[in-house]
N, C-alpha and C positions, 0 to 999 in steps of 0.2 A: 349056638350062644357064643362057642368059644372063638367064630372066625369073627362076629361084631364086636365082641370083647375086645378083641385086639384092634381092629380096622374100623370099628365104629359105626354106627347105623343101626344100632339095636331101638325095640320102642322105647324103652327108657331114655333113650338119647333124645328121639323125638319130642318125648313128653317134656324134658329138660330144657330143650330148645323152645318148645310154645310157652313154659313159664318164662324164660327169658325175653321172648318176646313181647308177653305181657306186661312184664317188668318196664322194659323199655318203652312201650307205649304209655303205662302210668307216669314214669319218670316225664316223658314229655309231655303228657297233660298236666300235670303238676307244676311245669315250668311256664306252659302257655295258658291254661284256663285262667288264673287270678288274672291275669291282664283283660281277659274277654268278660269274667262274670263280673268283677270288682272294677271295669273300666279305669284299669291303672294305665297310666302312660309308660309307655318303654322308659327304660332309666339308661343315663349316660355314666360312663364311667366304671370302675371297679365295682359298682353295685349292681350293675347288670350284667358285665360281659364275664365276672367271675363266676357266677351260678351258672351261666349259660356255658361256660368252658369245662364246667363239672358235669354239666349233660353231656357235652360231645366225650369228654373222659370216660364216664360210663359206658356209651355206646360202643368205644373203642375197647374197654376194657372186655364186656361182655362178647363182642365180636371175636376178639382174638382168641378166646377159648373155644368158641364153636369152631374157628376153622383150624387152628394148630392142634387140637384134639381129636379134630375130622368127626364131629358129631353126626354130619349128614352124609357121612361116607362117599365121597368124592372119589369116584374112580379112577382118573385122571389128574395129574397134578400139573398145574400151570405155574408159571414161574409167579404171578400174583397170589398164588397159593402157597409161597414158601413161609417156611418155619420161621427163618429171620425175619419176614415182613411182619407175620402174627404173633409169633413166641417172643420175638425180642424188640420190636418197634411199638406193635400196637399194645402189648401187653404192660410195656416198661414205660419209655417215657411218654407215650401219648394214651397210656391207660392210667396202671395204679400211680406211676409217679407223678401224673398230671393233677390226678385227683387229690392224693394227699397234699401236692405241693400248692394247690388253691387253698385247701384248709390252713396250711401252715402259713399263708400270704394273709389269710384273715385273723390268724392269730397273733402273725407278727403285728399288722395293724392295731389291733386290740390293745396288745401290749405297750407299743409307745403312746397310743392315744391316750390309755387308761392310767398305766401305773407311770410313764414318764411324763405323762401329760403336754405332750407336745405332737405334731404330726410326724410319721415316720419320714427318715432320712431319704428313704428309696421310694420311688414311684412303684405302684402296685404291678403294672407290666415288667418294670427291670427287675423288682423282687422275685417275681414267679420265673423270670429266666434265670436269674441266681439259683434259684433253688431246683431249677430242671436239669441246669448243666451237668451235675454227676451223672443223670439219668441218661443222657446224651452221650457222653463220655463212654459210659458202661456198655450201651448198646452197640456204638461203634465197635468197640474194642471186641465184644462177642461177635459180632458179624465180620470182623477180619480173620479171627481165628477159627470161627464156624465150628464148635463143637457138639453141635445139635446132630442126631441120627434121623432117620427116615421119620420116626413118631414124634419127634420135635422134644425128645428126652436128653437130657445130659447127665453126665457122671457127677458124682457127686461133689468131685471139688469144683464143679461150677455151680452148683446149686448152694453151696454154703455161702459165698460172696453174695450170690442174687438176693436170696432170702436175707441177709445180714442187711444188705441196701433197703429192703422194704422194712424190717423191724428198726432200720435208723430213722428213718422218717417219722414213723409212729413214734419213736422215742423224742424226735424234735420237736414233734406238736404236744407231746406230754411236757416238756420242759417249757415253752411258751404259757401252755396251758396253766401249769403251776405256778408259774410267775405272776400269774394273775387272776388265783384263785381268792387271793382277798378283796378283790373289788365287788362292791354291792352293783352288780347290773342292773338296769331297769327292765331289759327285754331277753333276758333267759340265754344272752350269749354263750356264758359259762359253761351251764347246761348241757347247751348243744356241740360244744367243742369235746366234752367231755363223752358224748354219747357217739361223736364220731370215732374217737379214740378206742371206745369200747370196739364197734362194729368192724373198724379196720383191724385191730390186734386179732380179734376173733378170727376173720378171714384169713389171715395171714396162718393161724395155727391150722386151719381147715385146710387150706393149700400145701401146708407141708405134710399133715396126715395123708392127704390125697396124692401126693407125689409116693412118697414113703411106699404107700400099696401100690400104687402103678408101677415102679421099679423093681421092688423086691417080689412081688407075688406076681407076676405075669400069667402063672400058671392056672390061676385062679380066676375063672370067667367072671363070676357074679360078684367078686370084689373089684375086679375091674370096672366094671360095669358100675356097680354103686358108687363107688368113690369119684368115678367120672361126672356121676349125676349129681352127687352133693356140691364138686365142686361148683359146677355151672348155676347151681340154684342158689348157693350161698354168695357168690358174686353178683348174680342178679338182686336179689336181696340188698346187698351192700350198696350197690350203686343207686337204687331206690331211697333207701335209709339215709345215704350222705348228702343226698340233695334235699330231701323233706324236713332234714335239721339244720339245713343249711344256717349262718350266722353272718352272712354278708353283710348285713345293714343293721343297726338296733330296731329298726321298725320294719325288718322285714315279715316279723311274727304278725305283724296285723294283716299281711294277706295272705290268708287261709279259706281254703274252701270248705272246712268246716265251720266256719263262721257265715250262718246263714243271714244272722241280723244285721243291718247296714254297718258300716264302719262308724265309730262314734268319735275318734280322734280326727279332727282335720288339718291341726297344726301339730308341729313338734311342743308349742308349749301346752296344748292340752294333753297330748299323750304323756308330758312329764309331771302333769298335774300342777302345774302355775295357776295360784287362783286367779279367776277371773280372765282366762286367757281367751283372747277373741271375741268375747262378751261385750253387748252393749247393755247395763243394768239399768233398771228403772230409777233407781234411789243414786245414780252416780250423779255427781254434783256437775252442773252445767252453768258455770258463769258466762256472763256476755262476753262476745270475743270482739276485740278491738284491733282492726287492721294494723294498727301503729305499734301493736305490741312486737316483739321479737319473734322470728318464726319459732326457734326452740321452743321459747314459753308456750305458744299456742299448741304445737303438737303435745303437749303433754296432756289436752286435754281429748278424749279418747275419742268423743263425737266429731270434733272438728278434724281429728288426725283421720278419722274413716271417711270424710266428707273429702278432705284432701286429697288422700289416697286415691279416692275412686276418680276424682278430677285427673290426676297424673297417671293413671291408667288409661282414661280416655285420650289421653296424649301420648300413649305409647311410651311413657317415661317414668313410670311407677316404681322401678328398682328402689331408687333413693328412699323413697315412703316406705316401703315394703322394710328395707334394710334398718330403716330407723325403728319401726314398731318391733321386728323382731330382737334386736338390740333392747329397747325397750322393756319387754318381757324377759331378756335374760336378768336384766336389772332387778327383777323381782326376786330372784331365786338368793337364798342366803348365801353369802360369803364361803361359809363354812360348809355347804352342800356342793364338793368338789363335783361328785359325780353328775348330778343334773347339769351342773355349770358346764362341763366338758361335754356333755351332750347337745345341749342348745348353742354352744360355741361351735361344735363341729358342724351342726346343722346349718347356721350361718356362714361359715367358710365356704361350706359344700354349694351353698344358694349362689351366694351373692361374690365371692371372693377369689376362687380359684379360676385361671385363666379358661374361658369357654364353658364357664356355668350358664345356664338357661338364664339367671337374671342377674348377670354380672354387672357390676355396680363400676361407675367412671371415677376411678381413686389412681393417684401417682403411685408409680411402680415403688417408690421407696415404702410408701404407706402398706403397700400390698405385700412386699417383701416381709414389713417388720411382722405382721399378722400370720404369713405363713411360716416363718421361721422363729415365731415363739417359743422359748424354754417354758411357757407357764398358760396354758389353754384356760386356767381358772381365773388368771389375771382381770382386776375388776375394770382396768382401764384398756383392755386388748383393742376395744373397738373406735375408741375416743377419736383418735386423730381421723381415721375413717369417716365416722361420723360429722368431724368438722370441716372436712373437705365437702361432704355432699352437701351438707347444710347451706355452704355459701353459694354452690349449684341450683339448689332448690330459691332461693334467696335471688338470685339473678333471671330465673327462667320461671319456675312455674308458677312462684310465689305471685311474683305480677301480672301473670293473666288469671289466677286463680279469683282474684276478688271481683274481678268483672263477668264471671262466667257463672251460669244457671247453678253451679252445684252449690256456690257460696250461695244465691239467693234463695235455692231450696234449703240449703241449713239457716239460713236465718228465717226463714218461714217456719220451721219446724221447732226452732230454737224459741220462737215467738209463741208458738201455741203451747208449747210445755212451759212457759215460763206464765201462759195465761189459764193453766189448771186443765189442759187437755194433753196429759200424756200420752204420748206415742207408744204402741205395744213395741215397735220395733222402728228402726228406722226405714223410711220408705221412699220410693221414686226413684232412688239410685240404680244404674246399670252398670253392675261391677262387672269388671272386667276379667275374662277367663285367666289372666294372667297370675289370679288369687292361687292358681292350683299349682304351685311351686313348692311345694315341701320337699327338703333335702335336694334344693336344685334340680339336679339331674335325677333323681330317684324318688318322685311323691308317690307314695302307695296309698294316698288317699285320696276321698272325693271332696271338692269343695262346692257346696251348694250355694246360689244367690240367696241373699237374704230376704224373706218372704214379706210382701207387701199386705200388713194388715193395722189395725189400728183398734182400741180401748176406748169406748166412749161411757163414761159413766154419768150420764145425764140424769137427774132428779126432777121430777116434776112437781110444781108447786101446786097444793090442793085450794081451790076457790075457798073463799070463807062464805 
């Protein structure tokens, strides 16, 4: 026991390694299976790469402990097994530092979007690099000074600043989270941030205790083994919990293997509870459509808008109509409901406005910058200029061809049936394009089902006299 307590390779060490491997497998499954089970398209932008970086950081952190503390009792040391590779770089900037920095970037985004009501002044990848810079600088300084012994331990004067750096980043996360504690989030972002703070702070406490036990009581073998075991198991649990309570996007909580039933929310409007969002109701007014009416007036009719949208999608030019539809949904949210308006505005910006969005609309650079640099995401006229530009494009292109298309003929036929008392249960016969599956633009966590073809006939037989 005394030998393995110092050199590693005790039975409990292998048990701890097995637990850490299972934790990493669980981590990978939680990051991949939702996309397989729920058929979710991989996201673009920070909504996808921040959680994936957290997975990588968790793997690095667990691997760094296994290698630096020699859990597997390697008899021969190679250059790639150096303490400075694992205990400094992989544990610090590529492990715990990267894990906390990703969560701080998320809190940083939420703070500016919901507290300041504007988009963050820094792109996510730039903010992440800035938060990581102290970790890389500290790792380089330690690597140059080389204070570690052959067991990857250092003296107290080095441990205190290292632990202080870990605690500092937890404090930064607490500061950003405290600044948005008054926000009434719709998708548990604040709760997830507090959970991340709790688990990260607890892990630092365990690490400090384990270090003290390893450094001050090397003569007590069982204490060495126990502290090493607790250190690795606690870290393994941390990385899994950190990812499972990720708050990278407001609707990420919709992607969960715990929910066996189909996802009910197909649009941001439905997720926010906007009345009649995306629905075609029987009782909805259906006035006659006059092609001579202005397009902006015709688009206020939801049935016409759905028909026109289907036609635009068939022409691979439906972004403008989808944008109009989402802005119309935004207009249903009361002006004093700032939180829901921010969610919807952010969704529209991510889906249509930012450069490279999956449904990026064709608007002028000036108009795009006005939206991206707005000081108030809840402004009632935030998208008016963009709508005006897109309406002009639709009038010059799509509208002219729509009146002679089969989509308009089908719309007239069904409108005539409804006016004659044969109300259809659902709009039928349209082939909706898969382009409708673009909630959050680059990070759609939902499924978009085609509208089913069905009708309701209520014919009454007249009895013979």
